[in-house]
N, C-alpha and C positions, 0 to 999 in steps of 0.2 A: 048454352052457357057461354058467357063472354070469356075470352082469353085474358090472362093476366099479362100486362105489358112486361117486356124483357127487363126493364129497369126497376120492376117492382118485385123481383125475386126475394124471397125471405133471406135475411142476413143472419149468419150464425151469431147467437148470443155470446157464445164463448169467445169468438173473434172480437166482438165489440168490447167485452169486458177485458180482454187481454190488452187491447190498445189503450183503454182507459186507465187500467192499472199501471201500464208502462209509463204513460205520460204523467200520471200522478206521482209515481216513484221518481221520475226525473226531476219534477218540480220540488219534491221534498228533499231529495239529495242536494240540489242546488241551494235550497234554503239552509240546510244544515251546514254546508260549506261556508256560506256567507256569515252565519252565526258564529262558527268557529273562528274564522279569520278576523271578525270584528270584535270578538270577545263579549258579545251581548249576554250570553249565558255561560254557565260553568261548562267545563268540558264533558262532564257526565251526561247531562241532558242533550247536549249537541250530538254526542256520539250515539245516544239512544235514538235520536231522530234519524241519523244516517242509517242506523241498523234497520229501522222501520222501512226506510226506502228500499233497502236491499231485499227485505222480505216481500215487499210489493213487486219488486222486479222479478223475483223467483216465481211468484204466483203468476205473473204475466207470461212468463215462459211456459209454465205448465198449461195454462189456459190456451196459449197459442198452439201447443202441440196437440191438445185435445180437439181444438177447433179444426185442425187439418183433417183429423179423422171424420169429424161430423160433416165437413164440407165435401169430402170424398164420397161418403156413404149416402148423403141425402141431397147432394147437388145444391147446397146452399152457397150464397155469396159471402164475401167478407175476407177473402184471401189477403187483400191488402192490409186490412186491420190486423190479421194474424201475424203477417210479416212485420208490421210495425211493433207489435207487442214483443215478438221474438227478438228483433234487432235491438230495440231500446233496452229490453231486459238484459240481454247478453252484454251490451255495452256497459251497463251499470255494474254488473257482476264481474266484469273483467278486471277492474281495479282491485277489489278485495282478493280476487284469485291471484293476482300478481303479488299482493302483499303477503298472502299465505305462502307463496313460493319462497319469498325472501325470508319469512319467519322460519321456514324449514332449513334454509341454507345457512343462515347466520346464527351465532350464539345468542342466547337470551341475556343480553346486557344492554344497559342504557347510558353508560358513562365510559368514555374512552379517553386515555391520556398517553402522551408520548413518554411520560415518566410515571410509572405506576408506583414506584417506591416513594417519590416525593412529588406528587402531582401539583400543578398550579392550583391555588385556592381561589374560590369565589369570595369576593369581599363586597363589592357594590351590588352584585346580583344575588347575594345570599338572602337578602330580605324578600326577594321575589320568588325564591324557590321553596318547595316544601321542606320542612325542617329535617326530614330524614334523607334529603337528597343534596345536602350541602357538601358533605365530606365524600371523597372518592370511596366507593365500596371495595373493600379489600378482596371480596370474593370474585370480583370481576377481573382481577389482575391475571390469574392463570388462564381464564377463558380468552382474554384479550391476546396474551402472548401466543396462544395456539392458533387463533383465528386470524390475527392481524400482526404477523411478525415484522411487517414493514413499517409499522407505526412506531417510529423512533425519533429521538431528539435530532434537530437539524443543527449542524455545526457550520457557522459562517466565518469566513476569513475577513471579517469586517469589525471595526470597533463598535462599541455598544451603541453610540449615537447613530452611526450609519445603519446598523442593523434595525434599530427602531424606526428610522425613516423608511427603510425598505418595507418593513411589515405594514406600517401605516399607509404607505403608498399602495400596497396590494389591496388593503381593505377599502381605501378611498376609491380605488378603481372599481370595486364591487359595490360602491355606494352604500357602505355599511356604516350605520350610526353607532358611535361608541357610547356605552353606558359609563365607562371609566377608562381613563388613559393616564397612567402614571409615567411621566417621562423621566428619562435618566438625568441625573445631575452630577455635579462634580463629586459629591459625597455619596450619591446613591448609585451603586453598581448593578442596578437591576431596573427593568421597565416592565410594566404590566398593562395589558389592554383587556377590557371586558366588553362583550356585546352579545346581543341576542339575535339568532338566526331563525328564519321561518322556513318550514318545509314548503315545496312549490304549490301543491294542490290544497291540502287541508289547512296549512298555515300553523302547524304545531310549533311551539316555541322550544328551541334548543339553545342553551346558554354556552358561550365559548369564552375561555380565558387564555390569553397568550402571555407567556413569561419569557423575557429576554434577559439573559445573564451574561455579564462580561467574563471572558476567559482571557486573563492577561490584559494587555493593552490593545491588541490588534485582532481579537477574535471574540466571537459571541456564540452562545448556545440558545436556541429557540425551542421552548417547550409549549405544547398546545394541549388543551383539554376541551372536549365537547360533551355535553351531558343533556339528555332530554329532561324536561320538567315533569312529564307524566308518562305513564306506561312502563311496563317492565321489559319491553323489547323495542329496540330502536330500528330493527330491520336492516342493520348495517349502515344507517344514515350517518351516524357520528363518525365512524371510521372513514367513510367516503369523504366527508367534509374535511377531516384532518389531512387525509391523503392529498386532496386537491390543494389545500392551503400550503402544505409543505412543498409541493411541486411548484406552485406559483411563487412562493417566497424564494425558493432556491433559484429559480430562473431569473427573478427580479434582482437578486443579489449579484448575479453575473453581469448585469447591465448597470449596476450602481456606479455613480461617479467616484472619482478618486477620493477616498476618505480623508477628512481633516484629522490632524493629530488630536488625540484625546486630551482634554485638559487635565492637568495633574492637580490633585487636591493640595490646597495650601497647608503647609505644616506650620502650625502655630508654635512660636518659641515657648519653651518651658517658662512657667511663671517664676519671677525673681523671688528669691527667699529674702525675707526681711533681715536686715543686718542685726546680728546678735550683739547685745551690749556686753562689754567685757565684764567679767566677774570681778567683784571687789574682794 
């Protein structure tokens, strides 16, 4: 009876299917991310596609572990394929495991503001947000105060116009496109900026509004609000965004040039009363 060549040893079917499932899961996950970032489909089907990729990744890990036993007991080949399925599957599941850890750590809110009593309002972005997510949810105020006590309004010792220039400079440095930018004027003692941010990997849209209010003639108050468009849990992303923005604006204000004096609104003279005819 002829001997079987060494390179013709039977390959573990479990190992083969483990690597196939892992590669398939990786391709499906990448496709779902592309769909989410491009907006080709609604967020529901896109997330369902990503969830299917995670299920395939979990199955690839299970098959890889079972293949280790089969290879050890029956002397089969395919260890490399088993390791491929195990490593790729674990890599795909690492991201949702990280998100689950953040979901446990942070409160279940999706809207964060430096002023919960009078939060900045979405105006230009209101049409792009779901109807029930335009107003700041009052129930989130108590959770936010407990979880993020450092998210507070920023006081700048700069006039309104200089503060507006500092904020826009920080956003321009981030290459952030504005959806709305209401500049301060002589008669308007408030400035508002609205824009949409994207999460790094999945590209979820979070809307941000910044309100800058004059405090006297030589100071300003900066209020920020960041709210997710979808999902009931932001995993701490909105608070982290506001915290970073507040730090960058505060640092940039210290390097701002000498502010120009604020223009004083022109006072119109009172209208002249028509001369009354003498009574006869």
